[in-house]
C-alpha positions as a printed Julia matrix, in Angstrom:
248×3 Matrix{Float64}:
  88.07   96.62  137.29
  88.36   99.0   134.37
  85.39  101.25  133.67
  86.28  103.1   130.47
  83.82  105.98  129.98
  82.3   106.85  126.62
  83.61  110.0   124.91
  80.73  112.1   126.27
  81.15  110.78  129.82
  84.9   111.32  129.64
  84.3   114.92  128.61
  81.89  115.47  131.52
  84.23  113.77  134.02
  87.11  115.94  132.82
  84.95  119.04  133.32
  84.09  117.88  136.85
  87.78  117.23  137.54
  88.81  120.71  136.4
  86.23  122.35  138.65
  86.7   120.07  141.69
  90.5   119.98  141.73
  90.91  123.64  142.84
  88.26  123.01  145.53
  89.9   119.92  147.07
  93.58  119.87  146.09
  94.8   122.91  148.11
  93.64  121.16  151.3
  95.34  117.82  150.57
  98.42  116.86  152.58
 101.8   117.94  151.16
 102.84  114.3   151.71
 100.3   113.12  149.11
 101.92  112.97  145.66
  99.69  110.83  143.46
  97.7   112.36  140.58
  98.12  115.94  141.77
  99.09  119.06  139.8
 102.81  119.79  140.04
 103.63  116.53  141.83
 105.02  113.26  140.51
 106.33  109.9   141.66
 109.97  111.08  141.72
 109.0   113.75  144.26
 107.5   111.08  146.5
 110.66  108.95  146.33
 112.87  111.98  147.14
 110.67  112.8   150.16
 111.05  109.21  151.36
 114.82  109.52  150.9
 114.82  112.71  153.02
 113.08  110.93  155.9
 115.62  108.08  155.79
 118.48  110.59  155.8
 116.95  112.19  158.92
 117.27  108.9   160.79
 113.92  107.22  160.12
 115.53  103.94  159.12
 112.44  101.72  159.3
 109.4   101.85  157.06
 105.82  100.75  157.6
 104.98   99.63  154.06
 101.21   99.36  153.92
  99.43   97.72  150.99
  95.72   98.42  150.55
  94.16   95.31  149.07
  92.33   96.01  145.78
  91.81   99.61  146.89
  90.01  100.89  143.78
  87.64   97.89  143.89
  86.73   98.28  147.57
  85.99  101.98  148.02
  82.76  102.37  150.0
  80.46  104.66  147.99
  78.62  106.1   151.0
  81.82  107.0   152.82
  83.33  108.53  149.67
  80.22  110.57  148.85
  80.12  111.87  152.42
  83.7   113.18  151.93
  82.81  114.76  148.58
  79.72  116.41  150.09
  81.89  118.23  152.64
  82.87  120.7   149.92
  80.42  120.06  147.06
  76.93  121.26  148.01
  75.2   121.08  144.62
  72.99  117.97  144.82
  72.94  117.66  141.01
  76.73  117.26  140.96
  76.64  114.77  143.83
  73.99  112.73  141.99
  76.11  112.78  138.82
  79.21  111.55  140.67
  77.2   108.81  142.37
  75.9   107.81  138.96
  79.43  107.38  137.63
  80.36  105.27  140.66
  77.37  102.99  140.02
  77.75  102.93  136.22
  79.17   99.4   136.26
  81.86   97.58  134.31
  81.85   95.13  131.41
  82.82   91.52  132.08
  82.92   89.27  129.01
  80.52   91.61  127.24
  78.04   91.71  130.12
  77.45   94.81  132.24
  78.12   94.22  135.94
  76.75   96.67  138.5
  79.32   98.29  140.81
  78.08   98.66  144.39
  81.55   99.56  145.68
  84.84  100.79  144.23
  85.81  103.53  141.81
  86.11  102.06  138.28
  89.56  102.85  136.92
  89.87  104.39  133.48
  88.04  107.69  133.89
  89.55  111.12  134.64
  87.63  111.51  137.92
  88.72  108.28  139.64
  92.17  109.47  140.88
  90.71  112.61  142.5
  88.0   110.59  144.23
  90.67  108.23  145.57
  92.64  111.17  146.99
  89.49  112.62  148.56
  88.84  109.38  150.44
  92.47  108.77  151.46
  92.87  112.36  152.64
  91.27  111.15  155.89
  94.22  108.78  156.3
  96.68  111.59  155.56
  95.08  113.86  158.14
  95.11  111.1   160.75
  98.81  110.37  160.15
  99.6   114.09  160.31
  97.63  114.46  163.56
  99.67  111.63  165.07
 102.91  113.32  163.99
 104.06  110.58  161.62
 106.52  111.03  158.76
 104.83  109.51  155.72
 104.66  109.55  151.94
 101.58  108.51  150.0
 101.18  108.04  146.26
  97.58  107.02  145.53
  97.03  103.8   147.53
 100.77  103.24  148.09
 101.59  104.53  151.6
 104.93  104.39  153.44
 105.29  105.58  157.05
 108.82  106.16  158.33
 109.81  105.45  161.95
 113.02  105.05  163.96
 112.62  101.52  165.31
 110.97   98.24  164.37
 108.96   98.2   167.6
 107.56  101.68  166.81
 106.77  100.5   163.3
 104.8    97.5   164.56
 102.77   99.74  166.88
 102.06  102.14  164.0
 101.11   99.29  161.67
  98.55   97.89  164.13
  96.97  101.26  164.92
  96.79  102.39  161.28
  95.23   99.07  160.23
  92.5    99.66  162.82
  91.87  103.15  161.39
  91.87  102.09  157.73
  89.65   99.06  158.21
  87.44  100.56  160.91
  86.78  104.09  159.67
  87.42  103.9   155.92
  86.13  100.33  155.49
  89.11   99.38  153.34
  91.23   96.26  153.71
  94.97   96.02  154.39
  96.8    93.14  152.73
  98.74   91.63  155.64
 100.85   89.44  153.36
 102.17   92.33  151.28
 102.44   94.85  154.14
 105.49   94.83  156.41
 107.7    96.73  158.85
 111.22   96.56  157.45
 114.3    98.49  156.4
 113.54  100.76  153.42
 116.27   99.13  151.32
 114.48   95.79  151.67
 111.24   97.21  150.29
 110.08   98.66  146.97
 108.37  102.04  146.65
 106.99  103.1   143.25
 109.53  100.88  141.52
 112.49  102.29  143.48
 114.44  101.31  146.55
 117.42  102.7   148.52
 120.97  101.74  149.4
 121.72  101.18  153.12
 124.14  104.11  153.34
 123.87  107.46  155.1
 122.7   109.2   151.93
 120.04  106.51  151.29
 120.97  106.57  147.61
 117.97  105.97  145.36
 118.19  102.94  143.1
 115.87  100.92  140.93
 114.28   98.05  142.81
 115.58   94.61  141.72
 112.11   93.54  140.54
 111.87   96.68  138.41
 115.2    95.9   136.75
 114.16   92.3   136.12
 110.85   93.39  134.53
 112.79   95.82  132.33
 115.18   93.09  131.19
 112.32   90.69  130.49
 110.57   93.27  128.3
 113.78   93.99  126.38
 114.32   90.26  125.84
 110.74   89.94  124.63
 111.11   92.77  122.09
 114.51   91.58  120.83
 113.59   87.89  120.68
 114.69   86.57  117.28
 111.78   84.14  117.14
 109.35   87.07  116.85
 108.74   87.84  113.17
 109.47   91.54  112.98
 111.51   93.83  110.76
 114.58   95.54  112.25
 112.94   98.97  111.84
 109.8    97.84  113.67
 111.92   96.29  116.44
 113.86   99.54  116.9
 110.6   101.49  116.99
 109.18   99.25  119.73
 112.43   99.5   121.71
 112.4   103.28  121.49
 108.75  103.44  122.51
 109.4   101.27  125.57
 112.54  103.16  126.59
 110.71  106.49  126.32
 107.85  105.07  128.41
 110.35  103.99  131.11
 112.27  107.26  131.19
């Protein structure tokens, strides 16, 4: 669900983000790349490539089902309170979590989840999932996480299946999140998609665009260039340029 804050609330959330980021971010795992200063998706893909090159030729691709909609508020606030002691700030954050979302013009209360659309939501997600990062690090796993997209790299399928089962128990038992069994799998990295990319099954694990990403790109280009759409040539070129810049 999208919870787009008002201008005033967005300003306050941004202020909270700027103060809280230096408090939390330095303690996050170096294998966490999502929504962090100085890190981006390409860095996450290159780290995954490095693990494959080192011989970790199987991946535990774990999909958290509707992560942003299922975050337990009590568990999240307990993590925030580890470093934020001001009760006024904690009350304010809790208020944003419970602010609700609009469905067909009607306000719906949010008793769980972090409404997407505000500046604070990505940091809160990283605060909660840092527990998963620390657990994986403690177990000595090679992993890459970008927001709720987590890949764990192992050397055999049997090891991957053991890791999958144990991590599911941790995620669902301690963090009260849900793993989507249908979308999660233990497989070769070149058979899976990570942040829109995949790899070639060679020693270098060459990075490539995932087939689904290429197909979505082609479909969008076909949609923009469709002759049946009434649009001037200058407007069509503008839309093409905007989309290509967005993809680059």
